[in-house]
N, C-alpha and C positions, 0 to 999 in steps of 0.2 A: 592491430589487439583487441581483447575485448575490455566492455569497461564493467566486467564481470568475473570474480576470481574463483574458482569451482576449487575445492579440495576437499579429495574424499577422507571420509575416515573409516573405524573399524566398525562394523556390525551395519557396513551399507548406506552407511548416511552419507549423506553429501553438503558440505557447506556454500553456499552462494553469496557472495562477499557483494556488493556494489562499491562500484569504485569508480568514482567520476567525484574529485574533490574539486572544491571544499564539501560541496552540500548532498553530492548525488543529484544533481536536482534531473530531471527526466525529462529527458532530451529524447528522438525518436532512436537515436545509438541506442544509448543506455536500454533503450525501453524492448528495443530489438535482442539486444545483445542477451538481456533478462530472458525473454522467451525461447531463445534458442539454447541457452543454459540450460535456463527448468526441461525442455525436449533431451538436450544433451545427457542431461543427470538420470532422465529415465529411462531414455533407449540404453544406457550402460547397465541397467538394475537396481539403480537405486534405491533402499525401499525409504526413505524419507529423505527430507529436506531442511536444512537450516540457512533460511534467508537470515542474511546481515546486511547491516548498514557499515556507515562510518560512526569514530567515536564522537559523539555530543550531539550530531546528527545522522538518523538514519537515511530518511530522505527530506530535501525540503520541498518535494512536489514538483511540478510542473516547472521544465524550466521557462519562467514567466519574460528574462529579456530576450531570449530566443523566439518563440510565439509571438512577443511582441515586433520583432524584428521580419517577421515574414509580412506584415505588414497587412494590406488587404486580400492578400494570396490566398483567395478561400479554399482554393484543392490542396495548397502547401499548408495550412490551417489543421483543414481536418483530414490530413495523412496523419500529422502528430498528434491527435487527438487519437486517433485511429490504434495508432501504435503503441500510446499510451491503453487505450481500455482492453488493444488486445494482452498485451501486460499480464494488466488485473485479470482477464476473463485462465489466462496459461497458470496462476497461481489458484484461481477457486474450483478451475476444475482438475487439477494436476492429481492423476490416479494414486501419488502417495503424500504420506502427511507432508506437511511445509509449517514449520513453526517461526515465528517473525522474533528476531533476537532486534532489538531496538534501547538499542545504547545511546538514547539520543533525545531529540527533537522527531513528531511523526505530524505536519503537518498538512492538510489537504491531500495532493494526493500520495501522498507516504503514509498521511493515514488508510487511504483506499484500498493499497498493495497490503500494508500492516491486517484491515479489516477479510481480506482475501484469505488471510493464512487458517490456518487450524489450532493457531494455540498460540498468545502472544506475551513475550519475555519482555520486558520495561524497567531500564533502570532508575534509581531513586535518584530524587533530588528535584533540579527545578528545570526540568525537562517537560516540555508539553503535547500532547496530542489531540487529533480532533481534525473537523473541514467548516473551513474558513471561509468559506464563498463567501457570503450575505457580505461581509467586510468589503470586497473586494468587487462588488454589484453581481456576482454571478446565482444562478439558483441551483445547487446540486441535482442533478440527475437523479427521477427517481428509482433507477436502480440503484445509486450509489445511499441514494435516503433509505431503500431498504437493508443495504449491508447494515446501517448504522444502527436501523429501530431490532434488527436480528440480536444485536450486541447490547444495546439497553435497552431495549424494550419500545413503543412509540411515542407513552408521553415524553422521559426525558429526551428521545431524539428527536420531535418537535423543538424542545426546549433549543434544543445543542444547537441545530439544523439553523432555525432564525434567528438566533442571535453569531452563531458565526464563532462557536466559544470553541477554544485551545485550553484543553482540559491539564489542568496540572497533575503529574505521576501519582500521585493517592489519590486524589480525587477519581483518575480512569481505574483505580486500579476498585475502588468503593463500588464504581457503579456498573462494572463489566465490560468497560471497553478494554483493557488492558485482562491476563487471567492473571500474571503475578509481576511483582516488583522486587527486585536484587537493589544492589551492588553495581556500579555502574562496569566492575572488571568483571563482577560474576557473572553478567547476562548469557553472554555466548555459551558457557559451559551448563547453565540451566535448561537451557533451549535444547542443546542435546541431548543435556539429563532428562527431562520432560519427554523427548521421542524417543530415547531407550527406551524410557518406561512401556510408552505405548506400541512400540515395536517389538515387546513381551509379550504382545496378547495375542490369544492364537490368530493367523491373520487373515485367513478366508473370514469371519464373522466379522473381524475388525474392520475389515474393508468392506464388506458388502453394509454395515451398518454406516460409516462412515460416508459411503455416496447416498445412503438414501437422506441420510442428515441433512444433506449437503444439498441437495437437487434446491431448494429456492436460494442459493447463492448464486449458484451457479446462474437459475432462472434471472438473476435477479441484473446478471451484467448481460443479458444479451440486447442486440442491438436498440429492439423497437418498447425497452425500458431505458435506454439514454436518449433517443434518439438527439443524434450529435449536430444534424443541423439545426433544428433548434438553439441548443446550447451553444454555437457556431454564431448564430443571426447574436444572441446574449453576447457573448464574447466580444462584436465586433461595434456593438452598440457605444457612444462618443463617452457616456457614464461611466462606463466599465472600462473603456479604455485609460479614464482620465484614471479614476482611481489604479489602476493598477501601475500606473506609470509611478503614482505619487509611491505605491507601494516599494516599487525598485529604488527609487530615492532612497526612501529610506532605509531600505537594509545596504546599501551602498555606502551607509556613512558612518 
């Protein structure tokens, strides 16, 4: 059974919903299913895609307990992170527009997936989005930092990245991290509405312009800008492991 639910809508729009409750933690299975669902939608000639998460949590990011459970298995850790970045690249390089319907929190990996989308609609309220890697002793790869700089500008991205700041929804809108803020029950509908508006444009011109405009995003996620081996080294460091286990303990309470 797939961990991503696909529903076809009028006008060639396909909605893909992450379906790994309670928080859509991104383990290799979910990442593989997301990539497969994107490919299947394109093969079925979807004109646009809405990527949705769960209620109150779009995605909580990588499945930290799963990754910690891999221990010192460097091969398994590398494979798990490769699955995540492959899913991110699949969104970034998707030949049709992808809109993120963020009906809740989107930290870390959830934020990365949202940044790979063409447009981000988020729920108003006490929800947060951002890259909080430094809070657990990690350095966001250069490619991921490029995604944030592209959205909010270099100076603001620097501050957010260094602090590992998770931004509240209203501020996220002000700084350009998201594009729209609506009530939680309207998030998915508004994502569909924006996508329909985009798809009403002359398709050849829109598609070619989009491809040129997004080239830097696709480039950012190439392996040489992720340097996964260095990231895995940092992940395995004792201090990082301590911080990650402390995080899991806090979340479990």
